[in-house]
C-alpha positions as CSV (number, residue, x, y, z in Angstrom):
1,M,-12.5,21.5,21.3
2,S,-10.5,21.4,24.3
3,A,-6.9,19.7,24.2
4,P,-8.2,16.1,25.8
5,D,-11.0,16.5,23.3
6,E,-8.6,16.5,20.7
7,R,-6.5,13.7,21.9
8,R,-9.5,11.8,22.4
9,Y,-10.6,12.5,18.9
10,R,-7.2,11.8,17.1
11,R,-7.5,8.2,18.7
12,K,-10.9,7.6,17.3
13,L,-9.8,8.7,14.1
14,L,-6.7,6.3,14.3
15,R,-8.8,3.4,15.0
16,L,-11.0,4.3,12.0
17,L,-8.1,5.1,9.6
18,S,-6.4,1.7,10.8
19,A,-9.3,-0.8,10.4
20,A,-10.2,0.6,6.9
21,T,-6.0,0.3,6.3
22,F,-6.1,-3.2,7.6
23,F,-8.6,-4.4,5.3
24,E,-7.2,-2.8,2.2
25,G,-3.6,-4.5,3.6
26,Y,-6.1,-7.8,3.8
27,D,-7.3,-7.7,0.4
28,N,-4.3,-6.7,-1.3
29,Y,-2.4,-10.0,-0.1
30,V,-5.5,-12.5,-0.7
31,L,-4.8,-12.1,-4.4
32,S,-1.2,-13.4,-3.9
33,F,-1.5,-15.4,-1.1
34,V,-4.5,-17.9,-2.7
35,L,-3.4,-17.5,-6.1
36,A,-2.1,-21.2,-6.7
37,G,-5.2,-22.1,-5.2
38,T,-7.4,-19.6,-7.7
39,L,-5.2,-21.1,-10.8
40,A,-6.0,-24.1,-10.3
41,S,-9.5,-23.9,-9.4
42,L,-9.7,-21.2,-12.3
43,G,-7.0,-22.9,-14.7
44,G,-4.1,-20.4,-15.5
45,T,-0.1,-20.2,-15.9
46,E,2.4,-18.2,-14.2
47,A,2.5,-15.7,-17.3
48,Q,-1.1,-15.5,-16.9
49,A,-0.8,-14.8,-13.3
50,G,1.1,-12.0,-14.0
51,S,-0.9,-10.5,-16.0
52,L,-3.8,-11.1,-14.0
53,R,-2.1,-9.0,-11.3
54,A,-0.8,-6.5,-13.7
55,I,-4.6,-5.8,-15.0
56,V,-6.1,-5.3,-11.3
57,S,-3.4,-3.0,-10.7
58,V,-4.9,-0.7,-13.4
59,G,-7.6,-0.3,-10.5
60,T,-5.0,1.2,-8.6
61,V,-3.8,3.6,-11.5
62,L,-7.3,4.5,-12.0
63,S,-8.0,5.3,-8.6
64,F,-6.0,8.5,-9.4
65,A,-9.1,10.1,-10.6
66,L,-11.3,9.4,-7.7
67,A,-8.5,9.6,-5.0
68,A,-7.3,13.2,-6.8
69,Q,-11.3,14.3,-6.0
70,A,-10.2,14.6,-1.8
71,D,-9.9,18.3,-2.4
72,R,-13.0,19.0,-3.4
73,L,-15.0,16.3,-2.2
74,G,-13.6,16.6,1.4
75,R,-11.3,13.7,3.4
76,K,-14.2,12.5,5.3
77,R,-17.2,11.9,2.6
78,L,-14.0,10.3,0.2
79,L,-13.4,7.9,2.8
80,L,-16.8,6.5,3.5
81,I,-17.1,6.0,-0.3
82,T,-13.8,4.3,-0.7
83,V,-14.5,1.8,2.2
84,A,-18.0,0.8,0.8
85,G,-16.4,0.5,-2.6
86,Y,-13.8,-1.6,-2.2
87,T,-15.7,-3.8,0.7
88,L,-18.4,-4.7,-2.1
89,A,-16.0,-5.7,-5.0
90,T,-13.9,-7.5,-2.7
91,A,-17.1,-9.6,-1.7
92,A,-17.8,-10.0,-5.2
93,T,-15.1,-11.4,-6.0
94,A,-16.1,-14.7,-4.0
95,L,-18.5,-15.5,-6.9
96,A,-15.6,-15.4,-9.6
97,P,-16.6,-17.9,-12.3
98,S,-13.2,-17.0,-14.3
99,L,-9.9,-15.6,-14.0
100,A,-11.2,-12.8,-16.2
101,F,-14.0,-11.9,-13.6
102,V,-11.3,-12.1,-10.5
103,A,-9.3,-9.2,-12.8
104,L,-12.8,-7.4,-13.1
105,T,-13.8,-7.3,-9.5
106,Q,-10.4,-6.9,-7.9
107,G,-9.8,-4.3,-10.2
108,I,-12.5,-2.0,-9.3
109,A,-11.4,-2.8,-5.8
110,Q,-8.4,-1.5,-5.9
111,I,-10.1,2.0,-7.7
112,F,-11.4,2.2,-4.0
113,I,-8.6,0.8,-2.5
114,G,-6.1,3.3,-3.7
115,A,-8.2,6.2,-3.0
116,E,-8.7,5.0,0.2
117,W,-5.2,4.9,0.8
118,A,-4.7,8.8,0.0
119,V,-7.1,10.2,2.1
120,A,-5.9,7.9,5.0
121,V,-2.6,9.1,4.6
122,T,-3.5,12.8,4.4
123,M,-5.7,12.9,6.9
124,V,-3.4,11.7,9.6
125,V,-0.9,14.2,8.0
126,E,-3.3,17.4,8.7
127,E,-4.9,16.1,11.6
128,F,-1.6,15.1,13.8
129,P,0.7,17.6,15.4
130,T,3.7,17.9,13.9
131,E,5.8,15.8,16.3
132,E,3.2,13.1,16.4
133,R,2.8,13.0,12.1
134,G,5.4,10.2,11.8
135,R,4.2,7.9,14.3
136,G,0.7,8.2,13.4
137,L,1.5,7.4,9.4
138,G,3.8,4.5,11.2
139,I,0.5,3.3,12.9
140,V,-2.0,3.7,10.0
141,T,0.5,2.3,7.4
142,S,1.5,-0.8,9.6
143,M,-2.0,-1.7,9.2
144,Q,-1.4,-3.3,5.8
145,T,0.8,-5.7,7.3
146,F,-1.3,-6.5,10.0
147,G,-4.1,-7.1,7.3
148,A,-1.3,-9.6,5.5
149,I,-0.7,-11.4,9.0
150,A,-4.8,-11.8,9.1
151,V,-4.5,-13.6,5.8
152,G,-1.6,-16.0,7.0
153,I,-3.6,-17.0,10.3
154,L,-6.9,-17.8,8.1
155,G,-4.5,-19.8,5.7
156,F,-2.6,-21.4,8.8
157,A,-6.3,-22.2,10.5
158,G,-7.0,-23.8,7.0
159,L,-10.1,-21.4,5.8
160,G,-9.3,-22.6,2.3
161,E,-10.1,-25.7,3.3
162,V,-13.8,-24.6,3.1
163,S,-15.7,-26.2,0.3
164,F,-18.1,-23.3,-1.5
165,F,-18.6,-24.3,-5.3
166,G,-16.4,-27.5,-5.0
167,V,-13.1,-29.1,-3.6
168,G,-10.3,-26.9,-4.4
169,E,-12.3,-23.8,-4.3
170,G,-11.7,-22.6,-0.7
171,W,-10.1,-19.4,-2.1
172,R,-13.6,-17.9,-2.0
173,A,-13.6,-17.6,1.8
174,Y,-11.1,-15.2,2.0
175,Y,-13.4,-12.9,-0.2
176,V,-16.3,-13.4,1.9
177,V,-14.3,-11.9,4.9
178,G,-13.8,-8.8,2.8
179,I,-17.4,-7.8,4.0
180,L,-16.7,-6.7,7.6
181,P,-15.0,-3.6,6.7
182,L,-18.5,-1.9,6.0
183,I,-19.8,-3.1,9.0
184,L,-17.2,-1.5,11.1
185,I,-16.7,1.7,9.4
186,G,-20.9,1.7,9.5
187,I,-20.5,1.7,13.1
188,G,-17.1,4.1,13.3
189,R,-18.2,6.8,11.3
190,R,-20.5,8.9,13.8
191,G,-18.9,11.6,15.0
192,L,-16.0,12.0,12.1
193,R,-15.1,15.1,11.2
194,E,-13.9,17.4,8.0
195,S,-10.3,17.6,8.3
196,E,-9.3,21.0,9.7
197,R,-6.7,21.8,7.6
198,H,-8.8,21.1,4.7
199,A,-11.9,23.1,6.3
200,A,-9.5,26.0,6.5
201,V,-8.4,26.7,3.3
202,R,-11.6,25.3,1.3
203,A,-13.2,28.5,1.6
204,D,-10.2,30.3,-0.3
205,A,-12.0,31.3,-3.9
206,G,-8.5,32.0,-5.2
207,L,-7.2,28.7,-5.0
208,D,-7.7,25.9,-7.7
209,H,-9.3,23.1,-5.7
210,V,-10.0,21.0,-9.2
211,S,-7.5,20.8,-11.4
212,I,-5.9,17.5,-11.6
213,W,-2.7,19.4,-13.0
214,E,-2.7,22.1,-9.9
215,P,0.5,19.7,-8.5
216,W,2.4,20.3,-12.1
217,K,2.8,24.1,-11.2
218,P,6.7,24.7,-11.3
219,Q,7.2,25.3,-7.6
220,F,5.7,21.8,-6.8
221,R,7.2,20.1,-9.7
222,R,10.7,20.3,-8.7
223,I,9.7,18.5,-5.5
224,L,6.7,16.0,-7.3
225,I,8.5,14.3,-10.0
226,P,11.7,12.9,-7.6
227,V,9.3,11.7,-5.1
228,G,7.3,10.0,-7.7
229,L,10.3,8.2,-9.5
230,A,11.5,6.9,-6.1
231,Q,8.0,5.7,-5.1
232,F,7.9,4.1,-8.7
233,L,11.1,2.5,-8.1
234,R,10.5,1.2,-4.4
235,F,7.1,0.0,-5.6
236,T,8.1,-1.9,-8.4
237,A,10.8,-4.1,-6.1
238,V,8.3,-4.2,-3.0
239,S,4.8,-4.8,-4.7
240,A,6.2,-7.9,-6.8
241,A,8.1,-9.4,-3.9
242,A,4.2,-9.0,-1.7
243,F,2.6,-10.5,-4.6
244,W,5.1,-13.5,-5.8
245,W,6.6,-14.7,-2.3
246,A,3.8,-17.0,-1.6
247,F,3.8,-18.7,-4.9
248,Y,7.3,-18.9,-5.1
249,A,7.4,-20.5,-1.5
250,Q,4.7,-23.2,-2.6
251,E,6.2,-24.2,-6.2
252,E,9.8,-23.3,-5.8
253,R,10.8,-24.6,-2.6
254,G,8.0,-26.8,-1.7
255,M,6.0,-25.0,1.1
256,S,2.6,-25.9,2.1
257,E,-0.6,-23.3,1.9
258,Q,-0.4,-24.1,5.7
259,S,3.5,-23.6,6.4
260,T,2.9,-20.6,4.3
261,G,0.6,-19.0,5.7
262,L,2.3,-19.5,9.4
263,F,5.8,-17.6,7.9
264,L,3.4,-15.3,6.8
265,A,1.6,-14.4,9.8
266,V,4.6,-14.6,12.1
267,S,6.9,-12.6,9.8
268,G,4.3,-10.0,9.7
269,L,4.4,-9.5,13.4
270,V,8.2,-8.7,13.2
271,G,7.7,-6.9,10.1
272,A,4.8,-4.5,11.6
273,L,7.6,-3.0,14.0
274,G,9.4,-2.2,10.8
275,F,6.4,0.6,10.4
276,F,6.4,1.7,13.6
277,L,10.2,2.2,13.8
278,A,10.1,3.7,10.6
279,G,7.6,6.3,11.8
280,R,9.7,7.2,14.8
281,L,12.8,7.3,13.0
282,G,11.5,9.9,10.8
283,D,10.2,11.8,13.8
284,R,13.7,12.0,15.2
285,I,16.6,11.7,12.4
286,G,14.3,12.6,9.5
287,R,12.4,11.2,6.9
288,R,15.2,11.2,3.8
289,P,18.0,9.0,6.0
290,T,15.2,6.5,7.5
291,F,14.1,5.9,3.7
292,I,17.8,5.3,2.5
293,L,18.4,3.1,5.3
294,Y,15.4,0.8,4.5
295,M,15.9,0.5,1.4
296,A,19.3,-0.8,2.2
297,G,18.0,-3.1,4.3
298,A,14.9,-4.0,1.7
299,L,17.7,-4.8,-1.1
300,V,20.2,-7.3,1.0
301,T,17.4,-8.7,2.8
302,G,14.8,-9.3,-0.2
303,I,17.8,-10.8,-2.7
304,A,18.3,-13.1,0.3
305,T,14.6,-14.0,0.6
306,F,14.4,-15.1,-2.9
307,N,17.7,-17.1,-2.8
308,I,17.9,-19.1,-0.1
309,V,16.7,-22.6,-0.6
310,A,15.9,-24.3,2.9
311,P,12.4,-22.5,4.2
312,M,14.0,-22.0,7.9
313,V,17.1,-20.5,6.8
314,M,15.1,-17.9,4.5
315,F,12.6,-17.2,7.4
316,P,14.5,-14.5,9.6
317,F,15.6,-13.0,6.1
318,F,12.0,-13.0,5.3
319,C,11.2,-11.4,8.5
320,L,13.4,-8.4,7.7
321,S,12.6,-7.9,3.9
322,I,9.1,-7.2,5.1
323,F,10.8,-5.3,7.7
324,F,12.3,-3.0,5.9
325,G,10.7,-3.2,2.6
326,L,6.9,-2.8,3.4
327,G,7.8,-0.2,6.6
328,S,9.2,2.4,4.4
329,V,6.2,3.0,3.2
330,A,5.7,4.9,6.5
331,I,8.2,7.3,5.1
332,T,7.3,7.6,1.7
333,S,3.7,8.6,2.5
334,A,5.1,11.4,4.3
335,M,7.6,12.5,1.4
336,A,4.7,12.5,-1.1
337,T,2.3,14.9,1.3
338,E,4.3,16.5,3.7
339,P,5.9,19.2,1.3
340,F,2.5,20.5,-0.8
341,P,0.5,22.7,0.7
342,T,-3.1,21.6,2.2
343,Y,-5.4,22.8,-0.8
344,V,-3.3,20.9,-3.3
345,R,-2.2,17.6,-0.9
346,S,-4.6,15.2,-2.2
347,R,-3.5,15.6,-5.7
348,A,-0.5,15.6,-4.9
349,S,-0.2,12.5,-3.2
350,A,-2.5,11.1,-6.0
351,W,-0.2,11.9,-8.8
352,N,3.0,10.1,-6.7
353,R,1.1,7.2,-5.6
354,N,-1.8,6.1,-8.2
355,A,-0.4,7.8,-11.2
356,V,3.4,6.8,-10.8
357,E,4.2,4.4,-7.9
358,V,1.3,1.7,-8.7
359,V,2.7,1.7,-12.1
360,G,5.7,0.2,-10.8
361,G,3.8,-2.2,-9.0
362,I,2.2,-2.9,-12.6
363,V,5.6,-3.3,-14.2
364,G,7.5,-5.2,-11.4
365,A,4.7,-8.2,-10.8
366,W,4.3,-8.5,-14.7
367,L,8.2,-8.7,-15.5
368,V,8.9,-11.0,-12.7
369,G,6.4,-13.5,-14.4
370,Y,7.3,-13.0,-17.9
371,L,11.1,-13.5,-16.9
372,G,10.4,-16.1,-13.8
373,D,8.2,-18.2,-16.3
374,R,9.1,-21.9,-16.2
375,A,8.2,-22.8,-19.5
376,T,8.9,-19.1,-21.4
377,G,10.7,-17.0,-18.9
378,A,14.3,-16.1,-20.0
379,I,15.2,-16.6,-16.5
380,G,12.5,-19.6,-15.5
381,T,12.5,-19.1,-11.9
382,I,11.0,-16.6,-9.9
383,G,13.8,-16.2,-7.3
384,G,16.2,-15.7,-10.3
385,A,13.7,-12.8,-11.7
386,M,12.9,-11.1,-8.4
387,T,16.5,-10.8,-7.7
388,L,17.6,-8.9,-10.8
389,L,14.3,-6.4,-10.2
390,L,15.8,-5.9,-6.7
391,V,18.9,-4.9,-7.8
392,L,17.7,-2.9,-10.9
393,T,15.7,-0.9,-8.7
394,V,16.3,-0.2,-5.2
395,P,20.0,1.4,-5.5
396,L,18.4,3.9,-8.1
397,A,15.5,4.5,-5.8
398,I,18.1,5.7,-2.9
399,L,20.0,7.6,-5.3
400,I,17.1,9.8,-6.2
401,T,16.3,10.2,-2.6
402,W,19.4,11.1,-1.8
403,R,20.1,13.5,-4.3
404,F,16.6,15.3,-4.9
405,I,14.4,14.9,-2.3
406,P,14.0,17.6,0.2
407,E,14.1,16.7,4.0
408,T,10.4,17.1,5.8
409,K,10.6,16.5,9.3
410,G,9.0,18.7,11.3
411,R,7.4,20.9,8.2
412,D,4.9,23.5,9.7
413,L,2.0,23.0,7.7
414,V,0.0,26.0,8.9
415,A,2.7,28.4,8.1
416,Q,3.4,26.6,4.9
417,D,-1.0,27.1,3.8
418,A,-0.4,30.8,5.3
419,A,2.7,31.3,2.7
420,V,0.5,29.9,0.0
421,A,-2.6,32.1,0.7
422,T,0.0,35.5,0.8
423,A,1.4,34.4,-2.1
424,H,-2.5,34.4,-4.2
């Protein structure tokens, strides 16, 4: 392809991956946004809600096995499989007769969502020039927040008032919207090609493209472990905050579903800038200093968000907590993929995110629900439990990143692959 053709293809690829990640973000935020309505409709307590989130998150852990197949099946094929899978599972949730069914269908959706995220990030890293990788990651990962904004806008517009099986069951309408990605990807998949980096190394019979243990070889393990720990700690706090905020706002601060939706939509627009800025800062000053800066910001603004009583005073801190907390994923996506050669990159990313990071999300959401339960929790408030979790996890993530994670800004992936091929 000529240079202009390459640029056009990268723009198309960016749109396609962004659309897929948008609906991934939408699906992830729907569950927390409609939690109060779902519990009221199907029955359940805060403790059960924490368990529900934990069970659903197990699906993302199980997605490790699927995400790791990108090194064997190819990036393109796995992307299409994952989008179809999570779309159908999300639509099925609209018919849930019980919390157990919600847990089942959303758990299945998370299997595909987790793998889709891994392959989308990998394709950006492999298809974009070195000087544009951070920006590309910032754009694609920001779509998660725009998915959340869509949930907030729909809530503010009154989608929750739509009646399905009875009054108070409007939460189901949010899942019906989940059929859209299958249509969009079906239209956009024409012209999608396999990653050039993957195609270049796939024919090398001397490399192991199958074993899930390949990233644990000594030369990779020394990076895999600290990156995984930093991601685990970050996601323990960030995922719990994202899951519990809407419930906290509605139940502990007295906000309506419409007000919560408006806050989420507006703050999401501000927070989306965090992804873009993180990507650009990562290209300019480096991945590691950008991550440390964002984590420090997330700690301060997150504590404020879950302790300020007046909603309007809370609002600017809520915006900044999204900016820093969620925006940091643009950098963790780079740290989890760039240090590894192409033939093992997808499996390393799957270990870091699906087998390690997501466990943090399970632990964090469950722990906040357990400690914050009004009837049985040791702390008795979601705000107090969330504050404790932030203090325990974020500083440690900063320390590990500062001491043990290498800088990957400007890393030459072609030269990295050539060095691996020569060694074999």
